[in-house]
C-alpha positions in Angstrom: -75.1 -103.7 -6.6 -75.6 -101.9 -9.9 -77.8 -103.9 -12.2 -77.6 -107.3 -10.4 -80.8 -109.3 -10.4 -79.5 -112.4 -8.7 -80.3 -112.0 -5.1 -79.8 -114.5 -2.3 -82.9 -113.4 -0.4 -86.3 -111.8 -1.5 -86.1 -108.0 -1.6 -89.8 -107.3 -0.9 -90.0 -104.6 1.8 -86.5 -103.2 1.1 -87.9 -99.9 0.0 -84.6 -98.1 0.4 -83.4 -99.9 -2.8 -85.9 -97.8 -4.8 -83.4 -94.9 -5.0 -81.3 -97.3 -7.1 -83.9 -99.3 -8.9 -86.6 -96.7 -9.4 -85.1 -93.2 -8.8 -87.7 -91.5 -11.0 -90.4 -92.9 -8.6 -88.7 -91.4 -5.6 -88.1 -88.1 -7.4 -91.8 -88.0 -8.4 -92.8 -88.5 -4.7 -90.4 -85.6 -3.7 -91.9 -83.4 -6.4 -95.4 -84.1 -5.1 -94.4 -83.1 -1.6 -92.7 -79.9 -2.8 -95.8 -79.0 -4.8 -97.9 -79.5 -1.7 -95.7 -77.0 0.2 -93.0 -79.2 1.8 -89.8 -77.3 2.8 -87.5 -80.3 3.0 -86.9 -83.6 1.2 -86.0 -86.8 2.9 -83.5 -89.2 1.3 -85.5 -92.5 1.6 -82.6 -94.1 3.4 -84.0 -94.9 6.8 -82.9 -98.6 6.5 -79.7 -98.0 4.6 -77.5 -99.4 7.3 -75.4 -102.6 7.2 -77.6 -104.0 10.1 -80.9 -103.3 8.3 -79.6 -104.4 4.9 -78.3 -107.7 6.3 -82.0 -108.8 6.4 -81.8 -108.9 2.6 -78.1 -109.8 2.2 -77.6 -106.3 0.7 -74.9 -105.0 3.1 -72.6 -104.1 0.2 -75.3 -101.7 -1.2 -75.4 -99.4 1.9 -73.1 -96.8 0.5 -74.8 -96.8 -2.9 -78.3 -96.5 -1.3 -77.2 -93.5 0.8 -75.3 -91.8 -2.0 -78.1 -92.1 -4.5 -80.7 -91.2 -2.0 -78.9 -87.9 -1.5 -78.4 -87.4 -5.3 -82.1 -87.9 -6.0 -83.3 -85.5 -3.2 -80.7 -82.9 -3.9 -81.3 -82.9 -7.7 -84.9 -82.2 -7.3 -84.3 -79.7 -4.5 -81.9 -77.7 -6.7 -84.3 -77.7 -9.6 -87.3 -76.6 -7.6 -86.4 -74.6 -4.5 -82.9 -73.4 -4.1 -83.4 -72.6 -0.4 -85.0 -75.9 0.5 -83.0 -78.4 2.7 -82.4 -82.1 2.0 -82.7 -84.2 5.1 -82.1 -87.9 6.0 -85.1 -90.0 6.8 
């Protein structure tokens, strides 16, 4: 998955990939929610299952999407609010 740009199918709508391709964007969204008073961060991995990713021929990316989703949410959580929970979406 890492760095590949040769996809079999269009990826439009596969927003879960943003934790890999645009992690700063996802981190910025988490930050804005925390600044607005949120107590938890979601991982942006709602469709990070082999069934959902099959629509994009990205089944092999499921582990990476979930892993990086947690890393992004946890990194910001640890930096901002030590008592805040990270939750799946």
